[in-house]
C-alpha positions in Angstrom: 0.0 0.0 0.0 1.5 3.3 -1.1 2.3 6.2 1.3 0.0 9.1 0.9 1.3 12.7 0.4 0.7 15.4 3.0 -1.8 16.9 0.6 -3.7 13.6 0.2 -3.8 13.1 4.0 -5.1 16.6 4.5 -7.8 16.1 1.9 -9.0 12.9 3.5 -8.5 13.5 7.2 -11.8 14.9 8.5 -11.7 13.4 12.0 -12.0 15.7 15.0 -8.7 16.4 16.7 -6.6 14.0 14.7 -3.3 15.5 13.4 -0.9 14.7 10.7 2.4 14.8 12.6 5.8 13.2 11.9 4.4 11.1 9.0 1.7 9.7 11.2 -1.9 10.3 12.3 -2.0 11.2 16.0 -4.8 11.8 18.5 -4.8 12.0 22.3 -8.0 10.7 24.1 -8.8 11.6 27.7 -10.7 9.4 30.1 -12.0 9.6 33.7 -9.7 6.9 35.0 -6.8 4.6 34.2 -9.2 1.6 34.0 -11.5 3.3 31.5 -8.4 4.2 29.4 -7.3 0.6 29.4 -10.8 -0.7 28.6 -10.8 1.5 25.5 -7.3 0.4 24.5 -8.4 -3.2 24.7 -11.4 -2.5 22.4 -9.1 -0.8 19.9 -6.7 -3.7 20.1 -9.5 -6.1 19.0 -10.3 -3.8 16.0 -6.6 -3.4 15.1 -6.0 -7.2 15.3 -9.0 -7.9 13.1 -7.6 -5.4 10.5 -4.1 -6.8 10.9 -2.9 -3.2 11.3 -1.8 -1.9 14.7 -1.3 1.6 16.0 1.4 2.7 18.4 -0.3 3.2 21.7 1.0 5.4 24.5 -0.8 5.3 27.9 -0.2 7.9 30.5 -2.7 7.2 33.3 -6.0 8.5 31.9 -4.6 9.8 28.6 -4.1 7.6 25.6 -2.3 8.6 22.4 -2.8 6.6 19.2 -0.2 7.0 16.4 -1.2 5.4 13.1 1.5 5.0 10.5 2.5 2.2 8.1 6.1 1.6 9.1 6.9 -0.4 6.1 5.9 2.5 3.9 7.4 5.2 6.0 4.2 7.2 6.5 0.4 7.3 6.3 -1.5 4.9 4.0 -5.1 4.2 3.4 -4.8 1.6 6.2 -4.0 4.3 8.7 -6.9 6.5 7.6 -9.2 3.5 8.0 -7.8 2.6 11.4 -8.1 6.2 12.7 -11.7 6.2 11.4 -12.4 2.9 13.3 -10.8 4.2 16.5 -12.9 7.4 16.3 -16.1 5.4 15.6 -15.4 3.1 18.5 -14.8 6.0 20.8 -18.2 7.5 19.8 -20.1 4.3 20.6 -21.3 3.6 24.1 -18.8 1.7 26.1 -17.6 1.5 29.7 -15.0 4.1 29.0 -17.7 6.7 28.3 -19.1 8.9 31.0 -22.7 8.2 32.1 -25.1 10.9 31.0 
């Protein structure tokens, strides 16, 4: 899968708060607790495993940073855009990581 140019990424990246940074798509998610953060990470891991495309994940207590990049291509590919969309969609769904209304 071919690496996308900065212009191609900018044209396709319409997700809230995701950034194109250092040849990757990056977003920080905030949670109420460490356990909620881990619960979300575990759900993302299932999605990533099913897609056979895995983000770099940095956990800092209740803050989780996802970095999506195709290392073999040296940057962002369609796989990364799809993974970011799936992460965002998962975050939007009701889950134990979401605050009760």
